[in-house]
N, C-alpha and C positions, 0 to 999 in steps of 0.2 A: 781016358774017361771022360764022358759031360756030367755034370752037374747037376745032382736030381734035384728036381723041382714038384713039390708039394700039389700033390691033386687039388685041381681047383686055382692053383695062384695065377697060370696065365690068364686065365676064364677072370676072375678079379683083376688084375691088372687095364685088363680092355677095357670092364666097367666102367673103373676108375676114370680112362680116360677120354670115354665117352662121354661119361656125367661133364667132365669138365669142358671138352670139347660143346658140350649144349651148353653149361653158362653162357661160352661167349656167345653163342649161337643169339642166344636171347637176347641181350645186348645189341649185337649187331641189327635185328629182327625194329631193338629200337630206332638205332640209329639212324637206318632207314629210313623210315617214319619220317624222322628230327630233319636229314637231307635234303628227302624229298617235299618236304614240309620250307626246308629255304632255298631249295634251287633256283627258285626265283629272284632271290632279293639280291642285294649288292655285296656281296660277292665277301662282307663281315664275317669274321669270328663267330662262331656257335659252339653251343656247349655241347659235347657230343660223350659218352658214357663211355669208361674203361672198357676195353671188353679183355678183360679176364679174367683166367678162367677162377678168380676169387669169389665164389657166391654169397658173398655178405658185402664185397666194392661193390658202392653208389657213386663215387667219384667222379666227374667230371674231365672232360680235357679239350681244352680252346680247339678248334680248328674253322677251315674255313671251307666250304661245300667242297670244293677243286681239290683241297687237300684230302678229305674224305673220302671222295670218289675215285682220288688219287692213287690213295693204297686199296681199297676195294675194286678197284680191274684184277687184283689176282686174288681169287677167293678162298687161300690158304692165309691169306694174311689180314693181320688186326692189328690196328693201334691200342697203346698200351701205357699206361706212366711207368716212369721209371722207378725198378723194383718190381713192378709186377710180374714181368718175363715169368714162365714154367720152363727152364731150359731144358727138360725132361723130352714135352713135347714139342717145343718150337725153338728157331732160331730170331737171333735179333739180326735184322737185316737191315734198320735204319735206327739213325740215333736222334733225334732233335734234341733243342734244351728243354722241351717241357712233355715229349712221349717219346716211346721209342714204336717200330713197326717191328711185328714179330710174325715170324712163315711158320705152318704148322708143319713137322714133318712127318714121316710114316704114317701109322694110320688115325693118328692126333688130323694131319693132312687130309687126306680121303676124305673121311668125315667130315671137317670144312668143307672140302668142295662140294662135296654129298647132299649138307644143310643147307648151300648156298641162297640167298633167297634170286638173286640176281640171272641164278643159272636159267 
């Protein structure tokens, strides 16, 4: 027989996932503006905001605009600092010395795609 889940429990988990994904989406919007402003530059590294789910994270990651565009070519992918990944809603798909690339799965992935400013 299946596990009994308290009424409202699933809805609460979905709200939490949505809030966490929205935190990342806000960083993504800021990084889009940074990338656009620097796109005409010389290709040197610039500071992008960590796109993790932590609402209080204000750390930055040094990337070239090309590196950022490569990550952003998939709307489910985000760039985060090591240790800032949320393995319950995303998987690490790439690891560099300075950062990780994570990909959202399930409802978090669907929300990331829906909120993608490039879509």
